[in-house]
Backbone bond lengths (Angstrom), bond angles and torsions (degrees), N, CA, C in turn:
res aa  C-N    CA-C-N  psi(-1)  N-CA   C-N-CA  omega(-1)  CA-C   N-CA-C  phi
1 X - - - 1.437 - - 1.525 107.95 -
2 X 1.312 115.31 132.83 1.453 121.32 179.32 1.525 107.93 -125.61
3 X 1.316 116.35 131.64 1.457 122.25 174.22 1.513 106.74 -119.27
4 X 1.307 116.08 115.59 1.462 121.22 177.84 1.520 108.02 -96.15
5 X 1.303 115.98 127.14 1.459 121.24 -176.87 1.513 109.02 -121.99
6 X 1.320 116.46 128.25 1.459 119.80 178.11 1.515 109.81 -140.57
7 X 1.312 115.54 168.01 1.457 121.72 178.78 1.504 110.65 132.78
8 X 1.317 116.57 174.16 1.463 121.03 -176.76 1.517 112.30 -67.00
9 X 1.294 115.11 150.72 1.466 121.89 177.06 1.527 110.11 -85.66
10 X 1.293 114.92 173.32 1.455 122.18 179.83 1.528 111.37 -61.68
11 X 1.308 115.27 145.97 1.458 121.19 172.08 1.517 107.87 -137.87
12 X 1.310 116.56 174.64 1.464 119.53 179.78 1.524 112.36 -68.15
13 X 1.331 116.36 -26.22 1.458 119.20 -175.59 1.522 113.57 -99.81
14 X 1.341 117.47 -13.63 1.463 119.76 -177.96 1.522 110.25 -123.55
15 X 1.318 116.14 135.96 1.466 119.01 175.19 1.523 109.68 -71.10
16 X 1.309 115.88 157.61 1.456 119.90 178.46 1.518 109.49 -142.48
17 X 1.326 116.66 129.38 1.469 119.36 177.53 1.525 111.17 -67.85
18 X 1.308 115.47 159.86 1.460 122.87 175.53 1.530 107.64 -72.67
19 X 1.321 116.55 110.17 1.460 121.57 -175.10 1.531 112.59 -66.81
20 X 1.304 117.48 -38.38 1.475 119.49 178.45 1.521 110.71 -63.17
21 X 1.320 115.46 -44.37 1.466 120.40 179.11 1.527 110.05 -63.55
22 X 1.319 117.15 -43.01 1.463 120.98 179.38 1.523 110.92 -61.05
23 X 1.321 117.49 -44.77 1.465 121.48 179.14 1.533 110.38 -62.85
24 X 1.325 117.08 -44.06 1.471 120.56 179.47 1.527 110.97 -63.71
25 X 1.323 116.41 -41.23 1.463 119.87 178.69 1.522 111.12 -65.76
26 X 1.308 117.47 -39.98 1.469 120.28 177.95 1.524 110.48 -61.06
27 X 1.310 116.86 -41.30 1.477 119.88 178.15 1.526 111.16 -63.44
28 X 1.324 116.75 -42.58 1.474 120.22 178.73 1.524 110.84 -63.40
29 X 1.314 116.42 -39.81 1.465 120.03 179.91 1.523 111.15 -66.99
30 X 1.313 117.40 -42.27 1.473 119.92 177.91 1.526 110.29 -58.89
31 X 1.317 116.73 -43.99 1.464 120.33 177.92 1.533 110.82 -63.17
32 X 1.327 116.60 -40.50 1.469 121.05 -176.79 1.519 112.96 -67.96
33 X 1.337 117.70 -24.46 1.470 120.39 177.68 1.527 111.34 -98.36
34 X 1.330 116.37 12.01 1.457 120.61 176.97 1.516 114.18 74.94
35 X 1.317 117.35 24.32 1.461 121.46 -178.49 1.528 110.97 -124.34
36 X 1.329 116.77 40.33 1.459 121.02 -178.84 1.522 112.10 -60.38
37 X 1.319 116.87 -20.57 1.459 121.79 -179.83 1.528 113.05 -86.22
38 X 1.314 117.14 -3.03 1.462 121.79 -172.16 1.526 112.11 -87.87
39 X 1.327 113.72 166.12 1.459 122.00 172.13 1.523 107.70 -112.70
40 X 1.308 115.10 150.44 1.456 121.60 -178.00 1.515 108.55 -141.38
41 X 1.307 115.94 136.24 1.456 121.57 174.45 1.525 108.20 -106.16
42 X 1.330 116.19 127.15 1.464 121.52 177.91 1.523 107.18 -123.69
43 X 1.324 115.67 126.20 1.459 121.02 178.56 1.517 108.94 -119.99
44 X 1.323 115.62 134.62 1.456 121.83 172.68 1.514 106.98 -98.01
45 X 1.322 116.44 126.00 1.467 120.44 -174.62 1.524 110.80 -130.18
46 X 1.328 115.44 150.61 1.459 120.62 177.24 1.531 110.17 -82.42
47 X 1.327 116.46 175.40 1.464 121.03 -177.30 1.526 112.58 -58.85
48 X 1.318 117.49 -41.48 1.472 120.46 -177.96 1.530 110.58 -62.74
49 X 1.300 117.02 -43.23 1.467 120.85 179.32 1.523 110.84 -66.79
50 X 1.337 116.20 -42.34 1.462 119.83 179.28 1.528 110.85 -63.46
51 X 1.331 117.33 -40.15 1.464 120.59 178.87 1.524 110.60 -63.86
52 X 1.323 117.00 -41.63 1.466 120.59 179.11 1.527 110.80 -64.55
53 X 1.319 117.66 -47.03 1.470 121.09 179.40 1.521 111.16 -63.85
54 X 1.310 116.71 -43.43 1.456 121.51 179.99 1.530 110.51 -63.19
55 X 1.315 116.75 -37.51 1.458 120.73 178.18 1.511 112.40 -66.92
56 X 1.315 116.40 -46.34 1.469 120.99 -178.22 1.526 111.56 -67.74
57 X 1.317 117.39 -45.09 1.465 120.81 -170.73 1.526 115.23 -94.47
58 X 1.341 116.89 -20.50 1.461 118.89 -177.80 1.523 112.78 -128.27
59 X 1.327 116.52 -1.04 1.454 119.96 179.97 1.517 113.95 70.24
60 X 1.333 116.49 20.48 1.468 122.09 -179.07 1.527 108.51 -125.14
61 X 1.323 118.19 87.58 1.473 120.90 -173.25 1.532 113.72 -76.50
62 X 1.313 115.51 62.97 1.461 121.68 176.30 1.525 108.02 -143.97
63 X 1.325 116.00 157.17 1.474 118.20 -179.68 1.524 111.22 -61.58
64 X 1.301 115.27 149.22 1.459 122.38 173.84 1.518 107.18 -138.07
65 X 1.307 117.19 171.00 1.462 119.07 -175.24 1.517 114.23 -88.29
66 X 1.336 118.19 -31.57 1.467 119.78 -179.29 1.525 110.10 -153.73
67 X 1.321 114.68 141.71 1.468 122.58 173.94 1.517 107.85 -130.69
68 X 1.314 116.13 146.20 1.463 121.39 179.22 1.514 109.60 -127.00
69 X 1.319 115.34 138.65 1.455 122.03 178.98 1.525 107.74 -128.49
70 X 1.321 115.59 95.31 1.461 121.82 -174.50 1.522 111.70 -77.62
71 X 1.311 114.52 141.45 1.458 120.75 172.04 1.527 111.01 -107.28
72 X 1.320 116.60 11.36 1.459 120.54 178.17 1.522 112.09 -87.01
73 X 1.321 116.09 -10.42 1.459 120.58 -179.23 1.523 108.97 -143.71
74 X 1.296 115.61 166.12 1.456 119.84 178.56 1.522 112.61 94.80
75 X 1.313 115.23 -179.70 1.461 120.78 -172.47 1.521 114.38 -67.37
76 X 1.333 118.55 -21.82 1.462 120.69 -178.29 1.529 113.18 -99.40
77 X 1.310 117.83 4.00 1.463 121.43 -175.33 1.530 112.50 -57.92
78 X 1.303 116.97 -34.37 1.474 119.00 -177.29 1.532 112.88 -67.39
79 X 1.329 117.14 -14.51 1.463 121.15 -179.96 1.527 113.08 -98.72
80 X 1.313 117.38 -3.03 1.463 121.60 -170.73 1.517 113.54 -68.07
81 X 1.325 118.36 -34.03 1.459 119.65 -172.86 1.520 109.10 60.21
82 X 1.339 118.01 -135.71 1.466 119.92 -179.07 1.528 114.25 -80.83
83 X 1.343 118.08 -3.75 1.460 121.31 -177.29 1.528 110.71 -77.31
84 X 1.327 116.67 119.11 1.466 121.79 178.51 1.519 111.38 -71.04
85 X 1.318 116.30 -37.60 1.456 121.51 -178.09 1.511 110.62 146.89
86 X 1.327 114.10 -160.38 1.459 121.66 -175.57 1.524 110.75 -118.11
87 X 1.314 115.42 135.17 1.460 122.00 169.96 1.524 105.65 -113.69
88 X 1.326 115.89 121.69 1.460 121.25 179.53 1.527 107.14 -110.32
89 X 1.331 115.31 118.58 1.461 121.42 -175.88 1.525 109.02 -108.07
90 X 1.308 115.46 125.02 1.458 121.40 175.50 1.516 109.82 -79.70
91 X 1.332 115.86 100.03 1.462 118.56 -173.12 1.527 112.78 -71.96
92 X 1.333 118.16 -25.61 1.470 118.74 176.35 1.534 110.25 -72.51
93 X 1.324 116.47 -41.25 1.472 119.86 174.94 1.524 110.00 -64.23
94 X 1.320 116.75 -40.07 1.467 120.83 178.65 1.525 110.57 -60.90
95 X 1.327 117.13 -40.81 1.468 120.61 179.74 1.527 110.70 -64.27
96 X 1.327 116.83 -41.95 1.466 120.03 178.23 1.525 110.59 -63.37
97 X 1.330 116.96 -45.68 1.464 121.24 -179.62 1.527 111.11 -64.26
98 X 1.323 116.81 -39.20 1.462 120.51 178.86 1.526 110.46 -61.65
99 X 1.327 116.65 -42.05 1.466 120.51 177.96 1.516 111.23 -61.58
100 X 1.322 116.67 -46.35 1.472 121.37 -177.74 1.531 110.83 -65.51
101 X 1.339 116.34 -41.66 1.465 120.72 -174.36 1.525 113.92 -90.46
102 X 1.338 117.33 -2.09 1.463 120.33 178.75 1.514 113.96 71.34
103 X 1.329 116.32 32.61 1.470 121.52 177.25 1.519 108.84 -110.84
104 X 1.317 115.64 163.83 1.461 119.40 171.86 1.526 108.46 -77.19
105 X 1.323 116.42 158.45 1.462 120.37 176.75 1.525 110.05 -59.10
106 X 1.317 117.74 -43.04 1.469 120.25 -179.05 1.531 111.80 -62.73
107 X 1.315 117.51 -38.22 1.465 119.75 178.28 1.527 111.61 -69.47
108 X 1.331 116.99 -37.63 1.465 119.68 177.37 1.527 110.77 -66.90
109 X 1.323 116.91 -40.24 1.468 120.40 177.57 1.529 109.69 -63.85
110 X 1.311 117.81 -38.64 1.473 120.74 177.15 1.525 110.45 -63.43
111 X 1.327 117.17 -41.08 1.466 120.75 177.74 1.525 110.68 -60.82
112 X 1.323 116.29 -41.94 1.468 120.57 179.14 1.528 111.45 -70.50
113 X 1.326 117.13 -35.63 1.460 120.38 176.15 1.525 110.27 -61.87
114 X 1.310 117.16 -45.03 1.463 121.43 177.40 1.524 109.66 -57.35
115 X 1.318 116.68 -50.31 1.463 121.40 -178.63 1.529 110.77 -59.26
116 X 1.318 116.30 -47.38 1.461 120.36 -179.61 1.512 112.91 -64.25
117 X 1.330 117.20 -41.69 1.470 119.92 178.64 1.518 111.24 -63.02
118 X 1.307 117.00 -40.04 1.459 119.38 179.37 1.524 111.15 -63.75
119 X 1.317 117.24 -36.89 1.468 119.12 174.01 1.529 110.44 -62.74
120 X 1.325 117.84 -41.07 1.470 120.15 177.76 1.521 111.19 -57.93
121 X 1.312 115.84 -35.83 1.462 121.76 -176.58 1.522 113.13 -86.39
122 X 1.342 117.05 5.24 1.456 120.32 173.60 1.512 116.06 102.84
123 X 1.317 118.35 -1.07 1.469 120.40 177.07 1.519 109.50 -73.16
124 X 1.321 115.00 152.52 1.453 120.60 178.55 1.525 108.37 -147.70
125 X 1.311 116.41 169.74 1.458 120.17 179.70 1.520 111.34 -137.83
126 X 1.326 116.16 30.14 1.466 120.86 178.76 1.524 112.09 -77.10
127 X 1.313 116.58 -37.73 1.463 121.80 179.08 1.533 109.03 -104.71
128 X 1.313 115.78 152.13 1.468 120.97 -175.03 1.530 112.94 -55.26
129 X 1.327 117.69 -47.96 1.469 120.38 -178.07 1.526 111.29 -67.25
130 X 1.318 117.06 -39.48 1.475 120.59 176.03 1.525 110.00 -60.71
131 X 1.322 116.01 -44.47 1.460 120.95 -179.38 1.526 110.74 -62.55
132 X 1.313 116.65 -40.25 1.470 120.50 178.77 1.522 110.63 -61.83
133 X 1.332 116.75 -46.26 1.474 120.75 179.57 1.526 111.08 -64.07
134 X 1.321 115.95 -40.50 1.467 119.08 -179.01 1.529 110.38 -66.56
135 X 1.317 117.69 -43.82 1.469 120.39 178.21 1.526 111.48 -60.84
136 X 1.328 116.70 -39.64 1.464 119.96 178.52 1.525 110.71 -63.31
137 X 1.312 116.80 -41.89 1.467 120.46 178.42 1.527 110.74 -68.89
138 X 1.315 117.85 -35.83 1.470 120.57 175.47 1.528 110.44 -61.27
139 X 1.324 116.80 -43.73 1.465 120.45 178.30 1.528 111.12 -63.29
140 X 1.320 116.72 -42.60 1.473 120.28 179.47 1.524 110.40 -60.74
141 X 1.329 116.63 -45.98 1.466 119.81 -177.93 1.522 111.93 -70.17
142 X 1.323 117.65 -32.29 1.469 119.74 175.74 1.513 109.93 -63.57
143 X 1.322 117.34 -37.79 1.462 120.80 177.17 1.525 110.99 -65.46
144 X 1.329 117.03 -36.25 1.473 120.69 176.56 1.520 109.70 -58.08
145 X 1.313 116.67 -43.67 1.461 120.11 -179.12 1.523 112.78 -73.57
146 X 1.330 116.57 -24.43 1.463 120.13 -178.55 1.517 112.88 -79.12
147 X 1.317 116.73 -16.62 1.476 120.00 -177.85 1.500 112.09 -90.22
């Protein structure tokens, strides 16, 4: 299992998640979804980068907390090999959400990683039943990380 992590490092003005913890959590999550053999790319991005990506790929040019780019489907899937895809986490949005919800930044980033990974694996929340199944799987994976 390989977890590739990229993005800006900590600065005095921007919070930064614990990269070692994030990598370890990603590995645990891959194992928990039966994909211990897979590779995963995780990028931490600032609001400006998230807004640009969201605009290009979703037509919504504003920051968001997480984006997923699956390589399990679509025209490039045959080239993916063991790589599931990319999860891009908006760490500035995550910091704001963590403050509002009373969570640590690392816990909020883990919540977003879970959500993004599930999208890579084909989960969605557009329809009520899909959303119910996805939320249940999010809760299960959060418990995996809590143990």
